[in-house]
KENUVEX-399603 format. One record per atom (N, C-alpha, C): residue number from 1; atom name; z, y, x. Coordinates in pm, 1 decimal. Example, Ala and Ser with C-alpha at 12.3 -4.5 7.8 and 13.67 -1.06 7.14 Angstrom:
  seq  atom         Z         Y         X
    1     N     780.0    -569.0    1319.0
    1    CA     780.0    -450.0    1230.0
    1     C     780.0    -330.0    1320.0
    2     N     708.0    -225.0    1285.0
    2    CA     714.0    -106.0    1367.0
    2     C     787.0       3.0    1290.0
END
This chain:
  seq  atom         Z         Y         X
    1     N     873.3   -1179.2    2116.6
    1    CA     954.0   -1232.4    2009.2
    1     C    1092.8   -1271.3    2060.2
    2     N    1097.7   -1324.8    2179.2
    2    CA    1225.5   -1364.7    2237.4
    2     C    1318.2   -1244.2    2252.5
    3     N    1263.0   -1131.5    2294.4
    3    CA    1344.7   -1009.8    2309.1
    3     C    1400.7    -964.3    2175.5
    4     N    1321.9    -975.5    2069.2
    4    CA    1370.3    -937.6    1936.2
    4     C    1484.5   -1027.9    1891.3
    5     N    1469.2   -1157.0    1913.3
    5    CA    1575.2   -1251.0    1874.0
    5     C    1703.1   -1227.4    1952.4
    6     N    1689.1   -1200.4    2080.9
    6    CA    1807.6   -1171.6    2162.2
    6     C    1876.2   -1043.8    2115.4
    7     N    1798.3    -940.7    2086.9
    7    CA    1856.0    -814.8    2040.7
    7     C    1925.9    -832.9    1907.0
    8     N    1869.0    -911.1    1818.1
    8    CA    1929.8    -930.1    1686.3
    8     C    2058.3   -1011.6    1694.7
    9     N    2072.1   -1091.5    1799.4
    9    CA    2193.7   -1172.0    1816.4
    9     C    2315.4   -1085.6    1847.3
   10     N    2293.6    -960.9    1886.0
   10    CA    2404.6    -870.3    1916.7
   10     C    2476.3    -821.9    1790.3
   11     N    2415.1    -842.1    1674.2
   11    CA    2474.5    -797.1    1548.6
   11     C    2559.6    -907.7    1487.0
   12     N    2663.0    -868.9    1412.0
   12    CA    2745.0    -970.4    1344.3
   12     C    2660.8   -1048.5    1242.7
   13     N    2702.7   -1169.4    1207.6
   13    CA    2623.2   -1253.7    1117.3
   13     C    2604.2   -1195.5     977.7
   14     N    2691.6   -1104.2     936.1
   14    CA    2677.6   -1046.8     802.0
   14     C    2581.1    -927.8     797.1
   15     N    2517.6    -894.6     910.1
   15    CA    2420.6    -785.7     916.6
   15     C    2280.2    -844.6     907.8
   16     N    2200.1    -789.9     817.6
   16    CA    2061.3    -835.1     805.9
   16     C    1975.1    -749.3     898.3
   17     N    1914.4    -811.4     997.0
   17    CA    1834.1    -740.5    1096.6
   17     C    1687.8    -742.0    1053.9
   18     N    1626.5    -624.8    1057.3
   18    CA    1486.7    -610.2    1018.6
   18     C    1411.9    -544.8    1133.5
   19     N    1305.2    -607.5    1179.7
   19    CA    1218.9    -550.8    1282.9
   19     C    1086.4    -515.2    1218.1
   20     N    1034.8    -398.5    1250.6
   20    CA     906.5    -353.8    1196.3
   20     C     807.2    -345.5    1311.2
   21     N     697.4    -416.9    1295.8
   21    CA     590.2    -415.2    1395.4
   21     C     469.5    -346.9    1334.0
   22     N     417.7    -247.6    1402.9
   22    CA     299.0    -175.9    1356.7
   22     C     179.5    -221.3    1439.5
   23     N      81.5    -272.6    1369.5
   23    CA     -41.5    -318.5    1434.0
   23     C    -156.3    -267.2    1349.8
   24     N    -234.0    -178.0    1403.7
   24    CA    -337.2    -108.7    1328.8
   24     C    -428.4    -205.7    1254.5
   25     N    -439.1    -185.5    1124.3
   25    CA    -522.8    -262.1    1032.3
   25     C    -480.2    -408.6    1016.0
   26     N    -358.8    -441.6    1057.0
   26    CA    -308.7    -578.3    1038.8
   26     C    -281.7    -604.5     891.5
   27     N    -290.0    -729.0     852.9
   27    CA    -256.1    -769.0     716.1
   27     C    -104.6    -756.0     699.0
   28     N     -58.9    -680.6     598.7
   28    CA      85.6    -664.7     578.8
   28     C     151.5    -798.9     547.9
   29     N     265.1    -824.1     614.0
   29    CA     337.1    -948.5     587.4
   29     C     481.7    -935.3     632.9
   30     N     564.2   -1018.2     574.2
   30    CA     704.7   -1028.8     613.5
   30     C     732.2   -1175.5     641.2
   31     N     801.3   -1202.0     750.8
   31    CA     834.0   -1340.1     783.0
   31     C     976.8   -1348.3     834.5
   32     N    1044.5   -1452.8     790.7
   32    CA    1182.7   -1477.1     831.7
   32     C    1181.5   -1555.5     961.8
   33     N    1236.6   -1497.3    1066.2
   33    CA    1247.8   -1560.9    1196.8
   33     C    1394.8   -1555.3    1235.9
   34     N    1467.9   -1653.2    1191.1
   34    CA    1611.9   -1652.6    1208.0
   34     C    1648.7   -1610.4    1349.7
   35     N    1731.9   -1510.9    1366.8
   35    CA    1820.4   -1445.4    1270.7
   35     C    1768.7   -1309.8    1221.9
   36     N    1638.2   -1286.7    1220.6
   36    CA    1588.0   -1157.4    1177.0
   36     C    1468.5   -1175.0    1084.6
   37     N    1431.7   -1065.9    1019.3
   37    CA    1309.9   -1061.6     939.2
   37     C    1213.1    -968.3    1010.3
   38     N    1090.9   -1014.6    1032.7
   38    CA     988.3    -935.2    1098.6
   38     C     886.6    -891.0     994.1
   39     N     866.8    -760.7     985.2
   39    CA     770.0    -703.3     892.3
   39     C     657.0    -645.8     976.5
   40     N     534.4    -686.0     946.6
   40    CA     416.7    -633.6    1015.7
   40     C     338.1    -548.3     918.5
   41     N     304.9    -426.9     960.5
   41    CA     226.5    -336.8     875.6
   41     C     104.1    -289.6     953.0
   42     N      -4.7    -271.5     880.8
   42    CA    -127.4    -220.3     940.0
   42     C    -144.3     -71.8     918.1
   43     N     -67.3     -18.8     823.5
   43    CA     -68.0     123.8     792.4
   43     C      68.4     160.0     734.9
   44     N     109.4     281.1     755.6
   44    CA     241.6     323.3     710.3
   44     C     258.9     304.6     559.8
   45     N     152.6     319.4     484.6
   45    CA     159.1     302.3     339.7
   45     C     193.4     160.7     295.5
   46     N     179.3      61.9     384.7
   46    CA     213.5     -77.0     353.0
   46     C     364.1    -101.5     349.9
   47     N     439.1     -19.2     421.4
   47    CA     581.3     -45.4     439.5
   47     C     662.8     -45.2     310.1
   48     N     649.5      52.0     220.3
   48    CA     732.2      49.1      98.6
   48     C     711.7     -76.9      14.4
   49     N     589.0    -121.1       2.0
   49    CA     560.0    -241.1     -77.8
   49     C     624.6    -365.1     -15.0
   50     N     616.0    -375.5     116.3
   50    CA     676.3    -490.3     184.2
   50     C     828.3    -486.5     176.3
   51     N     885.6    -368.2     184.5
   51    CA    1030.8    -356.1     176.4
   51     C    1078.9    -401.2      38.6
   52     N    1007.5    -364.3     -65.3
   52    CA    1044.5    -406.8    -201.0
   52     C    1029.8    -558.1    -215.3
   53     N     921.2    -611.6    -165.0
   53    CA     894.2    -755.9    -176.0
   53     C     994.8    -838.2     -96.2
   54     N    1030.6    -793.6      23.9
   54    CA    1123.9    -870.5     105.6
   54     C    1267.0    -859.2      56.2
   55     N    1296.0    -758.8     -24.9
   55    CA    1430.5    -741.8     -79.8
   55     C    1456.7    -825.6    -203.8
   56     N    1355.6    -888.8    -256.8
   56    CA    1371.9    -969.0    -379.7
   56     C    1426.2   -1104.9    -350.5
END
């Protein structure tokens, strides 16, 4: 997680950083971890639904 936060700090503050973590059969979820949003998917089919939900 520390590496993700450090990498996201390289972007300007007006850029929304999104990290996608794939973990087989994981419960799909999105969580805000300033300064990035981490999306976890258990299957590729979970990603579109999470992207729509996190964009609201």
